[in-house]
CHARMM-style PDB file with segment names, atoms N, HN, CA, C and O in Angstrom:
ATOM      1  N   MET     1      -4.820  -2.451  -3.403  1.00  0.00      PROA
ATOM      2  CA  MET     1      -4.005  -0.713  -4.124  1.00  0.00      PROA
ATOM      3  C   MET     1      -4.608  -0.973  -5.595  1.00  0.00      PROA
ATOM      4  O   MET     1      -5.062  -0.011  -6.214  1.00  0.00      PROA
ATOM      5  N   THR     2      -4.620  -2.488  -6.264  1.00  0.00      PROA
ATOM      6  HN  THR     2      -4.251  -3.270  -5.761  1.00  0.00      PROA
ATOM      7  CA  THR     2      -5.127  -2.792  -7.615  1.00  0.00      PROA
ATOM      8  C   THR     2      -6.329  -2.549  -7.561  1.00  0.00      PROA
ATOM      9  O   THR     2      -6.998  -1.859  -8.331  1.00  0.00      PROA
ATOM     10  N   GLN     3      -6.728  -3.261  -6.399  1.00  0.00      PROA
ATOM     11  HN  GLN     3      -6.185  -3.821  -5.774  1.00  0.00      PROA
ATOM     12  CA  GLN     3      -8.637  -3.266  -6.513  1.00  0.00      PROA
ATOM     13  C   GLN     3      -9.181  -1.962  -6.746  1.00  0.00      PROA
ATOM     14  O   GLN     3     -10.138  -1.655  -7.457  1.00  0.00      PROA
ATOM     15  N   ALA     4      -8.134  -0.944  -5.762  1.00  0.00      PROA
ATOM     16  HN  ALA     4      -7.356  -1.193  -5.184  1.00  0.00      PROA
ATOM     17  CA  ALA     4      -8.614   0.337  -5.997  1.00  0.00      PROA
ATOM     18  C   ALA     4      -8.528   1.046  -7.232  1.00  0.00      PROA
ATOM     19  O   ALA     4      -9.059   2.152  -7.334  1.00  0.00      PROA
ATOM     20  N   GLY     5      -7.770   0.400  -8.397  1.00  0.00      PROA
ATOM     21  HN  GLY     5      -7.339  -0.498  -8.314  1.00  0.00      PROA
ATOM     22  CA  GLY     5      -7.665   1.090  -9.743  1.00  0.00      PROA
ATOM     23  C   GLY     5      -6.251   0.981  -9.850  1.00  0.00      PROA
ATOM     24  O   GLY     5      -5.964   0.383 -10.888  1.00  0.00      PROA
ATOM     25  N   LEU     6      -5.011   1.404  -9.031  1.00  0.00      PROA
ATOM     26  HN  LEU     6      -5.245   1.889  -8.188  1.00  0.00      PROA
ATOM     27  CA  LEU     6      -3.574   1.335  -9.112  1.00  0.00      PROA
ATOM     28  C   LEU     6      -3.256   0.163 -10.370  1.00  0.00      PROA
ATOM     29  O   LEU     6      -3.718  -0.976 -10.427  1.00  0.00      PROA
ATOM     30  N   THR     7      -2.522   0.685 -11.134  1.00  0.00      PROA
ATOM     31  HN  THR     7      -2.146   1.611 -11.088  1.00  0.00      PROA
ATOM     32  CA  THR     7      -1.861  -0.469 -12.297  1.00  0.00      PROA
ATOM     33  C   THR     7      -0.796  -0.918 -11.327  1.00  0.00      PROA
ATOM     34  O   THR     7      -0.368  -0.111 -10.502  1.00  0.00      PROA
ATOM     35  N   PRO     8      -0.126  -2.746 -11.399  1.00  0.00      PROA
ATOM     36  CA  PRO     8       0.414  -2.900 -10.580  1.00  0.00      PROA
ATOM     37  C   PRO     8       2.104  -2.578  -9.932  1.00  0.00      PROA
ATOM     38  O   PRO     8       2.826  -2.867  -8.977  1.00  0.00      PROA
ATOM     39  N   MET     9       2.097  -1.659 -11.400  1.00  0.00      PROA
ATOM     40  HN  MET     9       1.511  -1.425 -12.176  1.00  0.00      PROA
ATOM     41  CA  MET     9       3.022  -1.025 -11.192  1.00  0.00      PROA
ATOM     42  C   MET     9       3.238   0.375 -10.300  1.00  0.00      PROA
ATOM     43  O   MET     9       4.252   0.892  -9.832  1.00  0.00      PROA
ATOM     44  N   GLN    10       1.866   0.744 -10.277  1.00  0.00      PROA
ATOM     45  HN  GLN    10       1.042   0.324 -10.657  1.00  0.00      PROA
ATOM     46  CA  GLN    10       1.698   1.954  -9.003  1.00  0.00      PROA
ATOM     47  C   GLN    10       1.705   1.363  -8.168  1.00  0.00      PROA
ATOM     48  O   GLN    10       2.436   1.887  -7.328  1.00  0.00      PROA
ATOM     49  N   ALA    11       1.092   0.053  -7.667  1.00  0.00      PROA
ATOM     50  HN  ALA    11       0.499  -0.373  -8.350  1.00  0.00      PROA
ATOM     51  CA  ALA    11       1.020  -0.355  -6.240  1.00  0.00      PROA
ATOM     52  C   ALA    11       2.414  -0.517  -5.905  1.00  0.00      PROA
ATOM     53  O   ALA    11       2.739  -0.053  -4.811  1.00  0.00      PROA
ATOM     54  N   ILE    12       3.628  -1.264  -6.841  1.00  0.00      PROA
ATOM     55  HN  ILE    12       3.364  -1.640  -7.729  1.00  0.00      PROA
ATOM     56  CA  ILE    12       4.781  -1.326  -6.355  1.00  0.00      PROA
ATOM     57  C   ILE    12       5.468  -0.377  -6.043  1.00  0.00      PROA
ATOM     58  O   ILE    12       6.435  -0.379  -5.281  1.00  0.00      PROA
ATOM     59  N   ALA    13       4.851   0.796  -6.812  1.00  0.00      PROA
ATOM     60  HN  ALA    13       4.065   0.798  -7.431  1.00  0.00      PROA
ATOM     61  CA  ALA    13       6.013   2.062  -6.651  1.00  0.00      PROA
ATOM     62  C   ALA    13       5.684   2.987  -4.977  1.00  0.00      PROA
ATOM     63  O   ALA    13       6.457   3.612  -4.249  1.00  0.00      PROA
ATOM     64  N   ALA    14       4.082   2.672  -4.855  1.00  0.00      PROA
ATOM     65  HN  ALA    14       3.455   2.165  -5.446  1.00  0.00      PROA
ATOM     66  CA  ALA    14       3.269   3.248  -3.986  1.00  0.00      PROA
ATOM     67  C   ALA    14       4.264   2.479  -2.706  1.00  0.00      PROA
ATOM     68  O   ALA    14       4.854   3.078  -1.808  1.00  0.00      PROA
ATOM     69  N   ALA    15       4.241   1.291  -2.896  1.00  0.00      PROA
ATOM     70  HN  ALA    15       3.762   0.804  -3.626  1.00  0.00      PROA
ATOM     71  CA  ALA    15       4.950   0.850  -1.501  1.00  0.00      PROA
ATOM     72  C   ALA    15       6.499   0.408  -1.261  1.00  0.00      PROA
ATOM     73  O   ALA    15       6.936  -0.305  -0.358  1.00  0.00      PROA
ATOM     74  N   THR    16       7.003   0.854  -2.020  1.00  0.00      PROA
ATOM     75  HN  THR    16       6.648   1.434  -2.754  1.00  0.00      PROA
ATOM     76  CA  THR    16       8.510   1.091  -2.080  1.00  0.00      PROA
ATOM     77  C   THR    16       8.812   2.094  -2.291  1.00  0.00      PROA
ATOM     78  O   THR    16       8.246   2.745  -1.414  1.00  0.00      PROA
ATOM     79  N   GLY    17       9.638   3.097  -3.198  1.00  0.00      PROA
ATOM     80  HN  GLY    17      10.098   2.568  -3.911  1.00  0.00      PROA
ATOM     81  CA  GLY    17      10.224   4.014  -3.654  1.00  0.00      PROA
ATOM     82  C   GLY    17       9.353   5.477  -2.954  1.00  0.00      PROA
ATOM     83  O   GLY    17       9.851   6.341  -2.232  1.00  0.00      PROA
ATOM     84  N   ASN    18       8.045   5.393  -3.408  1.00  0.00      PROA
ATOM     85  HN  ASN    18       7.641   4.692  -3.995  1.00  0.00      PROA
ATOM     86  CA  ASN    18       7.353   6.178  -3.038  1.00  0.00      PROA
ATOM     87  C   ASN    18       7.051   6.455  -1.681  1.00  0.00      PROA
ATOM     88  O   ASN    18       6.752   7.595  -1.324  1.00  0.00      PROA
ATOM     89  N   ALA    19       7.113   5.385  -0.810  1.00  0.00      PROA
ATOM     90  HN  ALA    19       7.356   4.459  -1.101  1.00  0.00      PROA
ATOM     91  CA  ALA    19       6.842   5.353   0.606  1.00  0.00      PROA
ATOM     92  C   ALA    19       8.108   5.969   1.469  1.00  0.00      PROA
ATOM     93  O   ALA    19       8.156   6.676   2.476  1.00  0.00      PROA
ATOM     94  N   ALA    20       8.962   5.466   0.741  1.00  0.00      PROA
ATOM     95  HN  ALA    20       8.922   4.892  -0.077  1.00  0.00      PROA
ATOM     96  CA  ALA    20      10.423   5.756   1.488  1.00  0.00      PROA
ATOM     97  C   ALA    20      10.762   7.360   1.445  1.00  0.00      PROA
ATOM     98  O   ALA    20      11.128   8.109   2.352  1.00  0.00      PROA
ATOM     99  N   GLN    21      10.552   7.566   0.303  1.00  0.00      PROA
ATOM    100  HN  GLN    21      10.255   6.958  -0.433  1.00  0.00      PROA
ATOM    101  CA  GLN    21      10.173   9.177  -0.078  1.00  0.00      PROA
ATOM    102  C   GLN    21       9.513   9.838   1.065  1.00  0.00      PROA
ATOM    103  O   GLN    21      10.112  10.248   2.058  1.00  0.00      PROA
ATOM    104  N   PHE    22       8.218   9.917   0.858  1.00  0.00      PROA
ATOM    105  HN  PHE    22       7.731   9.584   0.051  1.00  0.00      PROA
ATOM    106  CA  PHE    22       7.481   9.692   2.341  1.00  0.00      PROA
ATOM    107  C   PHE    22       8.196  10.072   3.556  1.00  0.00      PROA
ATOM    108  O   PHE    22       8.405  11.180   4.050  1.00  0.00      PROA
ATOM    109  N   LEU    23       8.518   8.906   3.919  1.00  0.00      PROA
ATOM    110  HN  LEU    23       8.349   8.006   3.518  1.00  0.00      PROA
ATOM    111  CA  LEU    23       9.398   8.841   5.246  1.00  0.00      PROA
ATOM    112  C   LEU    23      10.775   9.908   5.445  1.00  0.00      PROA
ATOM    113  O   LEU    23      11.348  10.211   6.492  1.00  0.00      PROA
ATOM    114  N   GLY    24      11.078  10.364   3.967  1.00  0.00      PROA
ATOM    115  HN  GLY    24      10.613  10.118   3.116  1.00  0.00      PROA
ATOM    116  CA  GLY    24      12.390  11.005   4.441  1.00  0.00      PROA
ATOM    117  C   GLY    24      13.408  10.382   4.283  1.00  0.00      PROA
ATOM    118  O   GLY    24      14.460  10.995   4.464  1.00  0.00      PROA
ATOM    119  N   THR    25      13.464   8.842   3.863  1.00  0.00      PROA
ATOM    120  HN  THR    25      12.609   8.344   3.716  1.00  0.00      PROA
ATOM    121  CA  THR    25      14.566   8.110   3.896  1.00  0.00      PROA
ATOM    122  C   THR    25      15.378   8.280   2.546  1.00  0.00      PROA
ATOM    123  O   THR    25      14.719   8.659   1.577  1.00  0.00      PROA
ATOM    124  N   LYS    26      16.692   8.052   2.373  1.00  0.00      PROA
ATOM    125  HN  LYS    26      17.227   7.744   3.160  1.00  0.00      PROA
ATOM    126  CA  LYS    26      17.624   8.325   1.174  1.00  0.00      PROA
ATOM    127  C   LYS    26      18.163   7.309   0.996  1.00  0.00      PROA
ATOM    128  O   LYS    26      18.420   6.988  -0.165  1.00  0.00      PROA
ATOM    129  N   ASP    27      18.487   6.537   1.974  1.00  0.00      PROA
ATOM    130  HN  ASP    27      18.279   6.798   2.917  1.00  0.00      PROA
ATOM    131  CA  ASP    27      18.936   5.067   1.642  1.00  0.00      PROA
ATOM    132  C   ASP    27      18.066   3.831   1.313  1.00  0.00      PROA
ATOM    133  O   ASP    27      18.623   2.738   1.205  1.00  0.00      PROA
ATOM    134  N   LEU    28      16.735   3.947   1.149  1.00  0.00      PROA
ATOM    135  HN  LEU    28      16.283   4.834   1.237  1.00  0.00      PROA
ATOM    136  CA  LEU    28      15.549   3.048   0.815  1.00  0.00      PROA
ATOM    137  C   LEU    28      15.082   2.642  -0.227  1.00  0.00      PROA
ATOM    138  O   LEU    28      15.820   2.825  -1.196  1.00  0.00      PROA
ATOM    139  N   GLY    29      14.073   2.121  -0.439  1.00  0.00      PROA
ATOM    140  HN  GLY    29      13.475   1.972   0.348  1.00  0.00      PROA
ATOM    141  CA  GLY    29      13.155   2.548  -1.303  1.00  0.00      PROA
ATOM    142  C   GLY    29      13.557   1.929  -2.434  1.00  0.00      PROA
ATOM    143  O   GLY    29      12.840   0.933  -2.531  1.00  0.00      PROA
ATOM    144  N   THR    30      14.219   1.966  -3.234  1.00  0.00      PROA
ATOM    145  HN  THR    30      14.801   2.775  -3.155  1.00  0.00      PROA
ATOM    146  CA  THR    30      14.820   1.790  -4.171  1.00  0.00      PROA
ATOM    147  C   THR    30      16.406   0.485  -4.425  1.00  0.00      PROA
ATOM    148  O   THR    30      17.129  -0.052  -3.586  1.00  0.00      PROA
ATOM    149  N   LEU    31      16.391   0.405  -5.968  1.00  0.00      PROA
ATOM    150  HN  LEU    31      15.803   0.842  -6.650  1.00  0.00      PROA
ATOM    151  CA  LEU    31      17.554  -0.897  -6.008  1.00  0.00      PROA
ATOM    152  C   LEU    31      18.675  -0.084  -6.438  1.00  0.00      PROA
ATOM    153  O   LEU    31      18.645   0.091  -7.656  1.00  0.00      PROA
ATOM    154  N   GLU    32      19.615   0.450  -5.878  1.00  0.00      PROA
ATOM    155  HN  GLU    32      19.639   0.308  -4.888  1.00  0.00      PROA
ATOM    156  CA  GLU    32      20.732   1.548  -6.289  1.00  0.00      PROA
ATOM    157  C   GLU    32      21.661   1.240  -5.613  1.00  0.00      PROA
ATOM    158  O   GLU    32      21.455   0.652  -4.551  1.00  0.00      PROA
ATOM    159  N   ALA    33      23.330   1.637  -6.154  1.00  0.00      PROA
ATOM    160  HN  ALA    33      23.498   2.115  -7.016  1.00  0.00      PROA
ATOM    161  CA  ALA    33      24.309   1.254  -5.634  1.00  0.00      PROA
ATOM    162  C   ALA    33      24.247   2.059  -4.301  1.00  0.00      PROA
ATOM    163  O   ALA    33      23.360   2.887  -4.092  1.00  0.00      PROA
ATOM    164  N   GLY    34      25.003   1.839  -3.621  1.00  0.00      PROA
ATOM    165  HN  GLY    34      25.723   1.166  -3.790  1.00  0.00      PROA
ATOM    166  CA  GLY    34      25.151   2.543  -1.996  1.00  0.00      PROA
ATOM    167  C   GLY    34      23.757   2.720  -0.925  1.00  0.00      PROA
ATOM    168  O   GLY    34      23.843   3.379   0.112  1.00  0.00      PROA
ATOM    169  N   LYS    35      22.490   2.028  -1.354  1.00  0.00      PROA
ATOM    170  HN  LYS    35      22.421   1.492  -2.196  1.00  0.00      PROA
ATOM    171  CA  LYS    35      21.328   1.969  -0.937  1.00  0.00      PROA
ATOM    172  C   LYS    35      21.501   0.660  -0.036  1.00  0.00      PROA
ATOM    173  O   LYS    35      22.463  -0.091  -0.196  1.00  0.00      PROA
ATOM    174  N   TRP    36      20.445   0.421   0.983  1.00  0.00      PROA
ATOM    175  HN  TRP    36      19.664   1.031   1.113  1.00  0.00      PROA
ATOM    176  CA  TRP    36      20.274  -0.741   1.730  1.00  0.00      PROA
ATOM    177  C   TRP    36      19.462  -1.787   0.751  1.00  0.00      PROA
ATOM    178  O   TRP    36      18.434  -1.459   0.158  1.00  0.00      PROA
ATOM    179  N   ALA    37      19.966  -2.879   0.679  1.00  0.00      PROA
ATOM    180  HN  ALA    37      20.801  -3.145   1.160  1.00  0.00      PROA
ATOM    181  CA  ALA    37      18.785  -4.070  -0.148  1.00  0.00      PROA
ATOM    182  C   ALA    37      18.128  -4.707   0.709  1.00  0.00      PROA
ATOM    183  O   ALA    37      18.893  -5.179   1.551  1.00  0.00      PROA
ATOM    184  N   ASP    38      17.424  -4.867   0.834  1.00  0.00      PROA
ATOM    185  HN  ASP    38      16.803  -4.485   0.150  1.00  0.00      PROA
ATOM    186  CA  ASP    38      16.306  -5.650   1.637  1.00  0.00      PROA
ATOM    187  C   ASP    38      15.405  -6.123   0.257  1.00  0.00      PROA
ATOM    188  O   ASP    38      14.853  -5.145  -0.248  1.00  0.00      PROA
ATOM    189  N   LEU    39      15.222  -6.999  -0.234  1.00  0.00      PROA
ATOM    190  HN  LEU    39      15.670  -7.794   0.176  1.00  0.00      PROA
ATOM    191  CA  LEU    39      14.443  -7.530  -1.629  1.00  0.00      PROA
ATOM    192  C   LEU    39      13.903  -8.975  -1.226  1.00  0.00      PROA
ATOM    193  O   LEU    39      14.216  -9.626  -0.229  1.00  0.00      PROA
ATOM    194  N   ILE    40      13.076  -9.295  -2.175  1.00  0.00      PROA
ATOM    195  HN  ILE    40      12.822  -8.766  -2.985  1.00  0.00      PROA
ATOM    196  CA  ILE    40      12.151 -10.289  -3.104  1.00  0.00      PROA
ATOM    197  C   ILE    40      12.690 -10.454  -4.499  1.00  0.00      PROA
ATOM    198  O   ILE    40      12.814  -9.598  -5.375  1.00  0.00      PROA
ATOM    199  N   VAL    41      12.958 -11.619  -4.520  1.00  0.00      PROA
ATOM    200  HN  VAL    41      12.857 -12.315  -3.809  1.00  0.00      PROA
ATOM    201  CA  VAL    41      13.194 -11.994  -6.131  1.00  0.00      PROA
ATOM    202  C   VAL    41      11.933 -13.281  -6.039  1.00  0.00      PROA
ATOM    203  O   VAL    41      11.784 -14.307  -5.376  1.00  0.00      PROA
ATOM    204  N   LEU    42      11.000 -12.396  -7.341  1.00  0.00      PROA
ATOM    205  HN  LEU    42      11.122 -11.562  -7.880  1.00  0.00      PROA
ATOM    206  CA  LEU    42       9.988 -13.748  -7.596  1.00  0.00      PROA
ATOM    207  C   LEU    42       9.998 -14.427  -8.485  1.00  0.00      PROA
ATOM    208  O   LEU    42      10.815 -13.950  -9.272  1.00  0.00      PROA
ATOM    209  N   ASP    43       9.578 -15.289  -8.873  1.00  0.00      PROA
ATOM    210  HN  ASP    43       8.914 -15.676  -8.233  1.00  0.00      PROA
ATOM    211  CA  ASP    43       8.906 -16.431  -9.670  1.00  0.00      PROA
ATOM    212  C   ASP    43       8.182 -15.959 -10.687  1.00  0.00      PROA
ATOM    213  O   ASP    43       8.120 -16.657 -11.699  1.00  0.00      PROA
ATOM    214  N   ARG    44       7.810 -15.282 -10.667  1.00  0.00      PROA
ATOM    215  HN  ARG    44       7.861 -14.714  -9.845  1.00  0.00      PROA
ATOM    216  CA  ARG    44       6.815 -14.394 -12.089  1.00  0.00      PROA
ATOM    217  C   ARG    44       6.475 -13.082 -11.604  1.00  0.00      PROA
ATOM    218  O   ARG    44       6.531 -12.674 -10.444  1.00  0.00      PROA
ATOM    219  N   SER    45       6.040 -12.345 -12.868  1.00  0.00      PROA
ATOM    220  HN  SER    45       5.994 -12.676 -13.811  1.00  0.00      PROA
ATOM    221  CA  SER    45       6.351 -10.861 -12.857  1.00  0.00      PROA
ATOM    222  C   SER    45       4.887 -10.300 -12.299  1.00  0.00      PROA
ATOM    223  O   SER    45       3.769 -10.455 -12.791  1.00  0.00      PROA
ATOM    224  N   PRO    46       5.284  -9.608 -11.123  1.00  0.00      PROA
ATOM    225  CA  PRO    46       3.967  -9.131 -10.592  1.00  0.00      PROA
ATOM    226  C   PRO    46       3.294  -7.625 -11.441  1.00  0.00      PROA
ATOM    227  O   PRO    46       2.259  -7.013 -11.180  1.00  0.00      PROA
ATOM    228  N   LEU    47       4.162  -7.399 -12.342  1.00  0.00      PROA
ATOM    229  HN  LEU    47       5.003  -7.896 -12.554  1.00  0.00      PROA
ATOM    230  CA  LEU    47       3.350  -6.913 -13.211  1.00  0.00      PROA
ATOM    231  C   LEU    47       2.241  -7.101 -14.396  1.00  0.00      PROA
ATOM    232  O   LEU    47       1.444  -6.324 -14.921  1.00  0.00      PROA
ATOM    233  N   GLN    48       2.559  -8.526 -14.586  1.00  0.00      PROA
ATOM    234  HN  GLN    48       3.206  -9.158 -14.160  1.00  0.00      PROA
ATOM    235  CA  GLN    48       1.629  -9.214 -15.434  1.00  0.00      PROA
ATOM    236  C   GLN    48       0.297  -9.498 -14.250  1.00  0.00      PROA
ATOM    237  O   GLN    48      -0.875  -9.284 -14.560  1.00  0.00      PROA
ATOM    238  N   ASP    49       0.722 -10.021 -12.842  1.00  0.00      PROA
ATOM    239  HN  ASP    49       1.674 -10.195 -12.590  1.00  0.00      PROA
ATOM    240  CA  ASP    49      -0.456  -9.843 -12.306  1.00  0.00      PROA
ATOM    241  C   ASP    49       0.160  -9.937 -10.473  1.00  0.00      PROA
ATOM    242  O   ASP    49       0.945 -10.717  -9.932  1.00  0.00      PROA
ATOM    243  N   ILE    50      -0.650  -8.724  -9.928  1.00  0.00      PROA
ATOM    244  HN  ILE    50      -1.287  -8.090 -10.367  1.00  0.00      PROA
ATOM    245  CA  ILE    50      -0.033  -8.517  -8.441  1.00  0.00      PROA
ATOM    246  C   ILE    50       0.154  -9.365  -7.759  1.00  0.00      PROA
ATOM    247  O   ILE    50       0.997  -9.335  -6.863  1.00  0.00      PROA
ATOM    248  N   ARG    51      -0.967 -10.821  -8.148  1.00  0.00      PROA
ATOM    249  HN  ARG    51      -1.652 -10.844  -8.876  1.00  0.00      PROA
ATOM    250  CA  ARG    51      -1.033 -12.244  -7.209  1.00  0.00      PROA
ATOM    251  C   ARG    51       0.178 -12.743  -7.108  1.00  0.00      PROA
ATOM    252  O   ARG    51       0.494 -13.598  -6.280  1.00  0.00      PROA
ATOM    253  N   ASN    52       1.193 -12.067  -8.237  1.00  0.00      PROA
ATOM    254  HN  ASN    52       0.936 -11.373  -8.910  1.00  0.00      PROA
ATOM    255  CA  ASN    52       2.329 -12.849  -8.354  1.00  0.00      PROA
ATOM    256  C   ASN    52       3.824 -12.341  -7.330  1.00  0.00      PROA
ATOM    257  O   ASN    52       5.003 -12.693  -7.293  1.00  0.00      PROA
ATOM    258  N   THR    53       3.109 -11.504  -6.712  1.00  0.00      PROA
ATOM    259  HN  THR    53       2.151 -11.218  -6.741  1.00  0.00      PROA
ATOM    260  CA  THR    53       4.183 -10.798  -5.721  1.00  0.00      PROA
ATOM    261  C   THR    53       4.215 -12.146  -4.279  1.00  0.00      PROA
ATOM    262  O   THR    53       4.938 -11.929  -3.307  1.00  0.00      PROA
ATOM    263  N   ARG    54       3.443 -13.322  -4.343  1.00  0.00      PROA
ATOM    264  HN  ARG    54       2.855 -13.499  -5.132  1.00  0.00      PROA
ATOM    265  CA  ARG    54       3.215 -14.415  -3.675  1.00  0.00      PROA
ATOM    266  C   ARG    54       4.329 -15.408  -3.936  1.00  0.00      PROA
ATOM    267  O   ARG    54       4.847 -15.995  -2.987  1.00  0.00      PROA
ATOM    268  N   ALA    55       4.819 -15.674  -5.508  1.00  0.00      PROA
ATOM    269  HN  ALA    55       4.398 -15.196  -6.280  1.00  0.00      PROA
ATOM    270  CA  ALA    55       5.499 -16.395  -6.021  1.00  0.00      PROA
ATOM    271  C   ALA    55       7.174 -16.425  -5.315  1.00  0.00      PROA
ATOM    272  O   ALA    55       8.055 -17.019  -5.938  1.00  0.00      PROA
ATOM    273  N   ILE    56       7.413 -15.901  -4.309  1.00  0.00      PROA
ATOM    274  HN  ILE    56       6.698 -15.418  -3.804  1.00  0.00      PROA
ATOM    275  CA  ILE    56       8.604 -15.942  -3.959  1.00  0.00      PROA
ATOM    276  C   ILE    56       9.457 -16.891  -3.699  1.00  0.00      PROA
ATOM    277  O   ILE    56       9.413 -17.788  -2.857  1.00  0.00      PROA
ATOM    278  N   HSD    57      10.849 -16.415  -5.104  1.00  0.00      PROA
ATOM    279  HN  HSD    57      10.884 -15.686  -5.788  1.00  0.00      PROA
ATOM    280  CA  HSD    57      11.902 -17.174  -5.106  1.00  0.00      PROA
ATOM    281  C   HSD    57      12.807 -17.396  -4.020  1.00  0.00      PROA
ATOM    282  O   HSD    57      13.136 -18.496  -3.576  1.00  0.00      PROA
ATOM    283  N   ALA    58      13.209 -16.201  -3.600  1.00  0.00      PROA
ATOM    284  HN  ALA    58      12.942 -15.307  -3.961  1.00  0.00      PROA
ATOM    285  CA  ALA    58      14.517 -15.796  -2.495  1.00  0.00      PROA
ATOM    286  C   ALA    58      13.958 -14.467  -1.612  1.00  0.00      PROA
ATOM    287  O   ALA    58      13.054 -13.686  -1.911  1.00  0.00      PROA
ATOM    288  N   VAL    59      14.798 -14.495  -0.453  1.00  0.00      PROA
ATOM    289  HN  VAL    59      15.532 -15.129  -0.211  1.00  0.00      PROA
ATOM    290  CA  VAL    59      14.312 -13.080   0.560  1.00  0.00      PROA
ATOM    291  C   VAL    59      15.899 -12.582   0.561  1.00  0.00      PROA
ATOM    292  O   VAL    59      16.762 -13.449   0.700  1.00  0.00      PROA
ATOM    293  N   TYR    60      16.241 -11.366   0.427  1.00  0.00      PROA
ATOM    294  HN  TYR    60      15.540 -10.662   0.315  1.00  0.00      PROA
ATOM    295  CA  TYR    60      17.405 -10.766   1.038  1.00  0.00      PROA
ATOM    296  C   TYR    60      17.091  -9.646   1.742  1.00  0.00      PROA
ATOM    297  O   TYR    60      16.181  -8.835   1.570  1.00  0.00      PROA
ATOM    298  N   ILE    61      18.513  -9.737   3.080  1.00  0.00      PROA
ATOM    299  HN  ILE    61      19.252 -10.396   3.219  1.00  0.00      PROA
ATOM    300  CA  ILE    61      18.204  -8.707   3.706  1.00  0.00      PROA
ATOM    301  C   ILE    61      19.474  -8.178   4.013  1.00  0.00      PROA
ATOM    302  O   ILE    61      20.419  -8.899   4.335  1.00  0.00      PROA
ATOM    303  N   ALA    62      19.548  -6.792   3.915  1.00  0.00      PROA
ATOM    304  HN  ALA    62      18.781  -6.207   3.653  1.00  0.00      PROA
ATOM    305  CA  ALA    62      20.789  -6.428   3.907  1.00  0.00      PROA
ATOM    306  C   ALA    62      21.614  -7.013   2.896  1.00  0.00      PROA
ATOM    307  O   ALA    62      22.680  -7.503   3.268  1.00  0.00      PROA
ATOM    308  N   GLY    63      21.267  -7.054   1.502  1.00  0.00      PROA
ATOM    309  HN  GLY    63      20.400  -6.656   1.200  1.00  0.00      PROA
ATOM    310  CA  GLY    63      21.926  -7.532   0.846  1.00  0.00      PROA
ATOM    311  C   GLY    63      22.370  -9.346   1.312  1.00  0.00      PROA
ATOM    312  O   GLY    63      23.077 -10.071   0.612  1.00  0.00      PROA
ATOM    313  N   ASN    64      22.131  -9.497   1.812  1.00  0.00      PROA
ATOM    314  HN  ASN    64      21.557  -8.908   2.381  1.00  0.00      PROA
ATOM    315  CA  ASN    64      22.488 -11.337   2.322  1.00  0.00      PROA
ATOM    316  C   ASN    64      21.287 -12.428   2.250  1.00  0.00      PROA
ATOM    317  O   ASN    64      20.359 -12.333   3.054  1.00  0.00      PROA
ATOM    318  N   LEU    65      21.315 -13.614   1.139  1.00  0.00      PROA
ATOM    319  HN  LEU    65      22.068 -13.690   0.486  1.00  0.00      PROA
ATOM    320  CA  LEU    65      20.366 -14.411   0.778  1.00  0.00      PROA
ATOM    321  C   LEU    65      19.957 -14.888   2.328  1.00  0.00      PROA
ATOM    322  O   LEU    65      20.800 -15.006   3.218  1.00  0.00      PROA
ATOM    323  N   VAL    66      18.572 -15.137   2.504  1.00  0.00      PROA
ATOM    324  HN  VAL    66      17.887 -15.042   1.781  1.00  0.00      PROA
ATOM    325  CA  VAL    66      17.824 -15.613   3.752  1.00  0.00      PROA
ATOM    326  C   VAL    66      17.546 -16.776   3.364  1.00  0.00      PROA
ATOM    327  O   VAL    66      16.697 -16.898   2.481  1.00  0.00      PROA
ATOM    328  N   HSD    67      18.206 -17.972   3.936  1.00  0.00      PROA
ATOM    329  HN  HSD    67      18.896 -17.874   4.654  1.00  0.00      PROA
ATOM    330  CA  HSD    67      18.259 -19.589   3.451  1.00  0.00      PROA
ATOM    331  C   HSD    67      16.822 -19.914   4.673  1.00  0.00      PROA
ATOM    332  OT1 HSD    67      16.356 -21.047   4.792  1.00  0.00      PROA
TER     333      HSD     67
END
């Protein structure tokens, strides 16, 4: 998406909150109290370089750390 001209923030939003909204889900897509929490924690900011999404520090599924 960034190669097509989107900023890293726009690409992340398109893949998360915007995608959940398009699918009509209300409990997915953003990190908020009461929502389902599958997320990744990165070592480096993807806003600086979208390839930093590959620098995964931790993964959480349903709010639980995956070892």
